[in-house]
Backbone as CSV, one residue per row, in Angstrom:
resi,resn,N_x,N_y,N_z,CA_x,CA_y,CA_z,C_x,C_y,C_z
1,MET,60.639,154.984,78.559,61.773,154.184,78.927,62.938,155.090,79.261
2,THR,63.622,154.696,80.308,64.829,155.461,80.651,66.035,154.614,80.305
3,THR,67.079,155.275,79.969,68.284,154.549,79.583,69.371,154.866,80.582
4,ALA,70.052,153.822,81.040,71.174,154.043,81.951,72.368,154.474,81.123
5,THR,73.067,155.452,81.580,74.235,155.932,80.836,75.493,155.673,81.628
6,ALA,76.577,155.537,80.925,77.863,155.247,81.572,78.514,156.547,82.031
7,PRO,79.291,156.451,83.087,80.015,157.659,83.516,81.017,158.080,82.446
8,LYS,81.431,159.344,82.436,82.313,159.896,81.394,83.709,159.287,81.417
9,ASN,84.217,158.926,82.587,85.588,158.412,82.655,85.663,156.891,82.608
10,ALA,84.593,156.199,82.176,84.597,154.731,82.106,85.430,154.276,80.926
11,PRO,86.111,153.119,81.049,86.909,152.612,79.944,86.032,152.143,78.801
12,LYS,86.547,152.256,77.577,85.769,151.853,76.415,86.181,150.461,75.987
13,VAL,85.175,149.619,75.805,85.453,148.252,75.392,84.504,147.939,74.246
14,ASP,85.026,147.307,73.203,84.162,146.896,72.105,83.655,145.486,72.384
15,VAL,82.357,145.289,72.249,81.751,143.970,72.476,80.653,143.727,71.471
16,ASP,80.324,142.484,71.362,79.200,142.116,70.504,77.938,142.022,71.363
17,VAL,76.934,142.712,70.989,75.650,142.680,71.703,74.576,142.369,70.690
18,GLU,73.754,141.395,71.034,72.640,141.035,70.152,71.333,141.438,70.816
19,LYS,70.470,142.012,70.043,69.161,142.420,70.546,68.096,141.630,69.807
20,THR,67.272,140.960,70.557,66.082,140.322,69.978,64.875,141.082,70.513
21,SER,63.699,140.578,70.251,62.511,141.329,70.627,62.395,141.567,72.138
22,THR,62.768,140.565,72.955,62.618,140.727,74.403,63.896,140.502,75.165
23,LYS,64.984,140.213,74.458,66.207,139.810,75.131,67.421,140.522,74.555
24,ILE,68.306,140.868,75.449,69.581,141.445,75.016,70.664,140.549,75.575
25,THR,71.527,140.043,74.725,72.574,139.142,75.176,73.925,139.657,74.713
26,GLY,74.973,139.152,75.344,76.317,139.520,74.956,77.030,140.194,76.110
27,ARG,78.237,140.762,75.782,79.012,141.458,76.822,78.719,142.947,76.715
28,PHE,78.487,143.532,77.847,78.129,144.946,77.875,79.288,145.775,78.396
29,THR,79.352,146.941,77.931,80.323,147.907,78.448,79.556,149.013,79.121
30,VAL,80.314,149.865,79.723,79.657,150.979,80.385,78.941,151.837,79.337
31,LYS,79.526,151.894,78.175,78.913,152.659,77.112,77.691,151.968,76.519
32,ASN,77.743,150.687,76.544,76.711,149.907,75.880,75.865,149.144,76.907
33,LEU,75.244,149.808,77.876,74.391,149.159,78.878,72.987,148.946,78.320
34,PRO,72.370,147.865,78.729,70.996,147.655,78.245,70.053,148.667,78.899
35,THR,68.972,148.937,78.274,67.977,149.852,78.825,66.867,149.036,79.471
36,PHE,66.254,149.649,80.454,65.108,148.988,81.073,64.121,150.036,81.550
37,ASP,62.907,149.586,81.706,61.828,150.483,82.105,61.737,150.487,83.624
38,VAL,62.042,151.604,84.227,62.011,151.715,85.687,60.591,151.505,86.197
39,ALA,59.620,151.986,85.488,58.225,151.844,85.926,57.840,150.368,85.998
40,GLU,58.275,149.600,85.009,57.979,148.166,85.022,58.715,147.465,86.156
41,ALA,59.938,147.888,86.414,60.735,147.248,87.456,60.165,147.522,88.850
42,THR,59.511,148.637,89.033,59.012,148.996,90.361,57.566,148.560,90.596
43,LYS,56.908,148.029,89.585,55.512,147.609,89.732,55.309,146.617,90.881
44,PRO,56.105,145.535,91.008,55.887,144.599,92.117,56.006,145.272,93.486
45,LEU,56.961,146.184,93.617,57.125,146.882,94.887,55.899,147.735,95.191
46,PHE,55.446,148.471,94.161,54.275,149.310,94.356,53.029,148.469,94.665
47,ALA,52.933,147.308,94.038,51.794,146.418,94.303,51.814,145.958,95.755
48,ALA,52.992,145.595,96.254,53.100,145.169,97.653,52.725,146.305,98.592
49,VAL,53.184,147.534,98.284,52.839,148.698,99.101,51.327,148.950,99.032
50,GLY,50.757,148.788,97.851,49.306,148.960,97.692,48.521,147.975,98.538
51,VAL,48.955,146.707,98.583,48.291,145.684,99.411,48.368,146.073,100.882
52,ALA,49.544,146.516,101.305,49.705,146.915,102.704,48.810,148.105,103.019
53,ASP,48.724,149.088,102.105,47.880,150.259,102.338,46.411,149.870,102.427
54,LEU,45.968,148.960,101.551,44.584,148.492,101.580,44.292,147.781,102.902
55,ALA,45.213,146.950,103.349,45.030,146.238,104.617,44.921,147.225,105.775
56,ILE,45.771,148.246,105.768,45.740,149.246,106.847,44.419,150.011,106.799
57,GLU,43.968,150.344,105.606,42.698,151.061,105.465,41.537,150.244,106.031
58,GLN,41.527,148.956,105.730,40.450,148.101,106.223,40.569,147.871,107.719
59,VAL,41.774,147.780,108.233,41.972,147.584,109.663,41.510,148.822,110.437
60,LYS,41.618,150.002,109.812,41.162,151.225,110.471,39.662,151.177,110.755
61,GLU,38.916,150.438,109.961,37.464,150.327,110.143,37.098,149.372,111.272
62,VAL,37.993,148.480,111.643,37.695,147.454,112.652,37.304,148.057,113.998
63,PRO,38.035,149.023,114.542,37.615,149.576,115.840,36.190,150.129,115.819
64,ALA,35.819,150.800,114.721,34.462,151.332,114.623,33.443,150.201,114.641
65,LEU,33.758,149.104,113.974,32.855,147.948,113.989,32.731,147.379,115.393
66,TYR,33.877,147.276,116.095,33.839,146.757,117.462,33.050,147.668,118.383
67,VAL,33.195,148.969,118.195,32.437,149.916,119.025,30.942,149.748,118.770
68,ALA,30.564,149.618,117.516,29.144,149.442,117.187,28.610,148.151,117.798
69,GLU,29.358,147.060,117.661,28.919,145.782,118.231,28.880,145.849,119.753
70,ALA,29.831,146.551,120.348,29.842,146.691,121.805,28.615,147.465,122.279
71,LYS,28.240,148.495,121.531,27.040,149.269,121.891,25.785,148.401,121.786
72,LYS,25.709,147.568,120.750,24.569,146.661,120.605,24.512,145.677,121.772
73,ALA,25.657,145.119,122.116,25.713,144.159,123.227,25.335,144.839,124.537
74,GLN,25.805,146.062,124.716,25.493,146.800,125.944,23.986,147.062,126.015
75,ALA,23.371,147.405,124.910,21.932,147.636,124.893,21.179,146.359,125.240
76,ARG,21.623,145.234,124.680,20.986,143.952,125.007,21.196,143.608,126.474
77,PHE,22.379,143.919,126.994,22.683,143.642,128.396,21.796,144.474,129.312
78,LEU,21.512,145.705,128.915,20.645,146.555,129.728,19.200,146.062,129.719
79,GLU,18.806,145.361,128.668,17.462,144.801,128.595,17.315,143.586,129.506
80,VAL,18.384,142.906,129.804,18.326,141.674,130.610,17.774,141.917,132.012
81,PRO,18.231,142.927,132.766,17.683,143.115,134.116,16.175,143.335,134.107
82,ALA,15.672,144.059,133.121,14.224,144.268,133.040,13.507,142.938,132.834
83,ALA,14.056,142.092,131.978,13.450,140.779,131.732,13.556,139.893,132.967
84,VAL,14.661,140.006,133.680,14.855,139.192,134.892,13.867,139.606,135.972
85,LYS,13.569,140.895,136.043,12.617,141.375,137.053,11.224,140.785,136.842
86,THR,10.872,140.519,135.602,9.536,139.979,135.320,9.477,138.464,135.420
87,LEU,10.612,137.808,135.595,10.630,136.340,135.638,9.748,135.763,136.751
88,PRO,9.800,136.236,137.994,8.938,135.632,139.023,7.456,135.680,138.666
89,THR,7.023,136.786,138.089,5.624,136.901,137.685,5.318,135.911,136.565
90,GLN,6.248,135.804,135.618,6.041,134.874,134.512,6.000,133.435,135.010
91,VAL,6.871,133.097,135.951,6.909,131.732,136.491,5.620,131.439,137.243
92,LYS,5.151,132.381,138.031,3.908,132.185,138.796,2.735,131.985,137.845
93,SER,2.643,132.832,136.822,1.542,132.683,135.877,1.656,131.367,135.110
94,LEU,2.881,130.975,134.815,3.083,129.692,134.131,2.642,128.535,135.025
95,ARG,3.010,128.600,136.310,2.603,127.548,137.246,1.078,127.486,137.342
96,ASP,0.415,128.662,137.455,-1.049,128.702,137.525,-1.654,128.142,136.249
97,ASP,-1.055,128.471,135.109,-1.552,127.976,133.824,-1.430,126.457,133.749
98,VAL,-0.302,125.935,134.202,-0.100,124.475,134.189,-1.116,123.794,135.113
99,GLU,-1.303,124.342,136.294,-2.271,123.755,137.232,-3.672,123.755,136.631
100,THR,-4.062,124.848,135.997,-5.382,124.933,135.367,-5.524,123.890,134.268
101,ARG,-4.499,123.766,133.449,-4.558,122.783,132.358,-4.628,121.353,132.892
102,VAL,-3.862,121.065,133.944,-3.887,119.715,134.528,-5.285,119.418,135.079
103,GLU,-5.886,120.390,135.744,-7.239,120.193,136.278,-8.229,119.926,135.151
104,LYS,-8.143,120.693,134.051,-9.045,120.498,132.918,-8.867,119.119,132.302
105,VAL,-7.619,118.711,132.120,-7.351,117.398,131.511,-7.842,116.280,132.423
106,THR,-7.618,116.436,133.723,-8.086,115.417,134.669,-9.606,115.332,134.643
107,GLU,-10.256,116.473,134.595,-11.725,116.510,134.545,-12.234,115.843,133.275
108,LYS,-11.598,116.151,132.144,-12.002,115.534,130.872,-11.810,114.020,130.915
109,ALA,-10.682,113.573,131.476,-10.413,112.132,131.556,-11.445,111.439,132.440
110,THR,-11.797,112.068,133.568,-12.800,111.490,134.465,-14.149,111.408,133.772
111,ASP,-14.554,112.477,133.061,-15.823,112.461,132.330,-15.831,111.383,131.252
112,LEU,-14.744,111.269,130.515,-14.652,110.257,129.469,-14.754,108.855,130.065
113,TYR,-14.084,108.629,131.193,-14.137,107.324,131.865,-15.566,106.994,132.267
114,ALA,-16.270,107.957,132.860,-17.655,107.728,133.285,-18.551,107.430,132.086
115,LYS,-18.382,108.185,130.993,-19.194,107.947,129.794,-18.925,106.572,129.203
116,LEU,-17.662,106.162,129.168,-17.339,104.837,128.633,-17.907,103.729,129.511
117,ALA,-17.893,103.927,130.824,-18.455,102.922,131.732,-19.962,102.775,131.516
118,VAL,-20.676,103.895,131.377,-22.122,103.852,131.120,-22.399,103.159,129.802
119,ARG,-21.635,103.517,128.781,-21.811,102.900,127.463,-21.599,101.384,127.538
120,GLY,-20.528,100.955,128.213,-20.258,99.521,128.339,-21.351,98.799,129.110
121,GLU,-21.851,99.429,130.160,-22.934,98.798,130.949,-24.178,98.612,130.092
122,ARG,-24.526,99.640,129.268,-25.685,99.511,128.374,-25.517,98.360,127.398
123,LEU,-24.338,98.244,126.834,-24.081,97.187,125.858,-24.201,95.812,126.503
124,VAL,-23.616,95.666,127.687,-23.686,94.367,128.368,-25.139,94.024,128.708
125,THR,-25.911,95.032,129.137,-27.327,94.800,129.457,-28.082,94.376,128.205
126,GLN,-27.835,95.044,127.080,-28.498,94.661,125.825,-28.151,93.228,125.433
127,ILE,-26.887,92.890,125.565,-26.455,91.536,125.184,-27.108,90.502,126.094
128,ARG,-27.192,90.789,127.398,-27.810,89.833,128.337,-29.293,89.637,128.049
129,ARG,-29.975,90.672,127.567,-31.425,90.588,127.321,-31.768,89.929,125.993
130,GLN,-30.841,89.700,125.156,-31.136,89.055,123.872,-31.544,87.610,124.122
131,PRO,-32.529,87.138,123.377,-32.997,85.753,123.553,-31.887,84.718,123.342
132,ALA,-31.026,84.968,122.403,-29.957,84.007,122.131,-29.022,83.921,123.341
133,THR,-28.746,85.071,123.967,-27.871,85.073,125.137,-28.550,84.361,126.300
134,GLU,-29.862,84.647,126.493,-30.593,83.991,127.586,-30.627,82.474,127.376
135,ALA,-30.814,82.041,126.119,-30.831,80.608,125.809,-29.454,80.009,126.058
136,ALA,-28.385,80.709,125.680,-27.026,80.204,125.891,-26.716,80.088,127.374
137,ILE,-27.192,81.052,128.161,-26.974,80.990,129.618,-27.723,79.798,130.208
138,ALA,-28.984,79.612,129.750,-29.782,78.485,130.254,-29.127,77.159,129.883
139,GLU,-28.635,77.051,128.649,-27.970,75.821,128.215,-26.687,75.597,129.006
140,GLY,-25.996,76.673,129.278,-24.765,76.569,130.068,-25.065,76.070,131.478
141,LYS,-26.127,76.595,132.077,-26.503,76.151,133.425,-26.901,74.668,133.409
142,GLU,-27.650,74.264,132.383,-28.057,72.849,132.258,-26.838,71.959,132.080
143,ALA,-25.853,72.438,131.278,-24.640,71.657,131.059,-23.862,71.517,132.367
144,VAL,-23.835,72.576,133.170,-23.148,72.498,134.464,-23.840,71.489,135.356
145,ARG,-25.198,71.509,135.370,-25.925,70.516,136.201,-25.645,69.094,135.739
146,LYS,-25.633,68.886,134.435,-25.370,67.543,133.920,-23.938,67.116,134.245
147,ALA,-22.980,68.060,134.157,-21.588,67.735,134.466,-21.440,67.385,135.945
148,GLU,-22.132,68.127,136.789,-22.083,67.816,138.229,-22.697,66.431,138.504
149,ALA,-23.815,66.115,137.829,-24.451,64.810,138.006,-23.530,63.698,137.504
150,ALA,-22.842,63.933,136.381,-21.933,62.933,135.832,-20.762,62.731,136.777
151,ALA,-20.273,63.812,137.372,-19.163,63.705,138.321,-19.598,62.911,139.546
152,THR,-20.806,63.155,140.009,-21.309,62.418,141.172,-21.470,60.924,140.831
153,ALA,-21.982,60.644,139.640,-22.150,59.253,139.220,-20.790,58.570,139.079
154,ALA,-19.799,59.299,138.580,-18.470,58.721,138.409,-17.857,58.417,139.776
155,LYS,-18.048,59.302,140.740,-17.530,59.050,142.084,-18.169,57.795,142.684
156,LYS,-19.488,57.670,142.480,-20.187,56.494,143.020,-19.683,55.222,142.346
157,SER,-19.421,55.288,141.047,-18.928,54.125,140.316,-17.541,53.742,140.801
158,VAL,-16.695,54.761,141.070,-15.344,54.476,141.536,-15.407,53.813,142.900
159,LYS,-16.280,54.296,143.779,-16.409,53.698,145.119,-16.921,52.261,145.016
160,ALA,-17.879,52.052,144.132,-18.404,50.699,143.953,-17.321,49.780,143.401
161,GLY,-16.508,50.298,142.490,-15.413,49.509,141.925,-14.382,49.188,142.990
162,GLU,-14.112,50.117,143.887,-13.149,49.878,144.967,-13.654,48.754,145.864
163,LYS,-14.965,48.794,146.202,-15.527,47.757,147.080,-15.484,46.399,146.392
164,ALA,-15.744,46.382,145.093,-15.713,45.124,144.379,-14.294,44.562,144.364
165,VAL,-13.301,45.416,144.175,-11.915,44.951,144.147,-11.530,44.459,145.536
166,GLU,-11.931,45.176,146.579,-11.613,44.754,147.957,-12.259,43.385,148.264
167,GLY,-13.508,43.241,147.812,-14.180,41.945,148.064,-13.500,40.798,147.323
168,ALA,-13.095,41.028,146.130,-12.442,39.986,145.351,-11.077,39.688,145.927
169,ALA,-10.411,40.694,146.454,-9.098,40.494,147.048,-9.240,39.712,148.340
170,ALA,-10.295,39.971,149.060,-10.517,39.262,150.332,-10.799,37.792,150.034
171,LYS,-11.528,37.467,149.011,-11.848,36.092,148.682,-10.589,35.348,148.213
172,LEU,-9.738,36.035,147.572,-8.539,35.390,147.081,-7.515,35.233,148.192
173,GLY,-7.604,36.034,149.040,-6.856,35.774,150.120,-5.888,36.314,150.895
């Protein structure tokens, strides 16, 4: 701790000064100045200077980081023309690959369609050859003949009914 001292030609004044553990109160004279720790008083200033120094130190590293990133970007940029040069070949091979795949898929679809058609034809033939199916077809044909005969008979009955009504109307007058 350093103590501030009064100049030699300062006037002398008697005062009451009370000292507690952390506080000094009362009227002070040049002779009776309170003491304070200069190191403690300058700590906030030194802390602020320390923060500024740390910031400057870290900022000094930024250009090196930018240079490194710029070199990486430049290397990637130099790789781009080489990749661009191969693009036409890649596109052509991709087009050929797509055409080949489309042809294969079309061929598979055509084969599957033909196989399904053959399978369906076999099933329909089997169903037609079954005795129950043949009997149902025969019964259906007989029912159609009977329906046609009934329709013909109904037409004849309607015509006969028309003639009977006309004759009765003529008699009545």
